[in-house]
C-alpha positions in Angstrom: 126.3 35.2 87.7 123.7 38.2 87.2 121.8 37.9 84.5 120.6 41.7 84.9 122.3 45.3 83.8 124.4 46.2 86.3 124.8 50.3 85.1 124.5 52.8 87.7 121.4 54.7 87.1 117.8 54.5 86.2 116.5 50.9 85.1 113.2 50.4 82.8 111.9 47.0 83.6 110.9 45.4 80.4 108.3 41.6 80.3 108.9 39.2 77.7 105.6 37.6 77.7 106.8 35.6 75.4 108.8 33.8 76.8 107.1 33.8 80.5 104.7 30.8 82.0 102.9 32.7 85.1 104.1 31.1 87.5 104.5 34.7 89.3 107.7 34.4 91.0 108.9 37.5 90.0 105.1 39.6 91.5 106.0 37.9 95.0 109.2 38.8 94.6 108.7 42.7 93.1 104.8 43.3 94.5 105.5 47.5 94.6 105.8 47.3 90.6 104.5 43.7 89.3 100.6 42.3 89.5 99.5 39.6 87.8 96.7 39.0 85.2 94.0 36.8 85.1 95.8 34.1 83.6 98.4 34.6 85.9 101.3 36.6 83.8 102.7 39.0 84.9 101.9 43.4 84.3 104.1 46.3 85.5 102.0 48.7 86.9 103.2 52.2 86.3 101.9 55.4 87.7 101.5 57.1 84.8 100.0 54.8 82.3 98.5 52.3 84.2 99.1 48.5 83.6 102.3 48.6 81.1 104.9 45.7 80.3 107.6 48.3 79.9 108.4 51.1 83.2 111.1 52.3 85.3 112.5 51.0 88.3 112.3 53.5 91.2 115.8 53.9 92.7 114.8 52.1 96.2 114.1 49.1 93.9 116.4 48.7 91.7 118.1 45.7 94.1 115.0 43.8 94.1 114.0 44.1 90.1 117.7 42.7 90.0 116.7 39.8 92.4 113.2 39.2 90.6 115.0 39.4 86.8 118.1 37.1 88.1 115.2 34.5 89.6 113.5 34.6 87.0 113.4 30.9 85.8 111.8 31.5 81.8 114.6 34.9 81.4 111.3 37.1 81.1 112.2 39.7 82.8 114.6 42.4 81.7 116.2 44.9 83.3 117.8 47.9 80.8 119.4 51.5 81.1 116.5 53.8 81.0 116.6 56.6 78.2 114.6 59.2 78.6 113.8 59.6 75.2 112.6 56.2 74.6 108.6 55.4 75.4 107.6 52.2 77.0 107.3 49.9 74.2 103.7 47.7 73.6 
């Protein structure tokens, strides 16, 4: 059963670095949005702000983002509905 939000519309991907152990599966499944830092932990690549842990997922990549979040063994990736009045979380 999927652990991610199943809403339609824009989604935000949030990385919980405290839960992550740096395996890097998410960066393999979603290289368009995620890269690794020097220690192997995922970093979201947002063209508007650069490296972050919270970004809006483009519509064509929603399925890939859901798959990466669903397969994260540490439950460190979270998909949430995007809200235009909520900024990035640091």
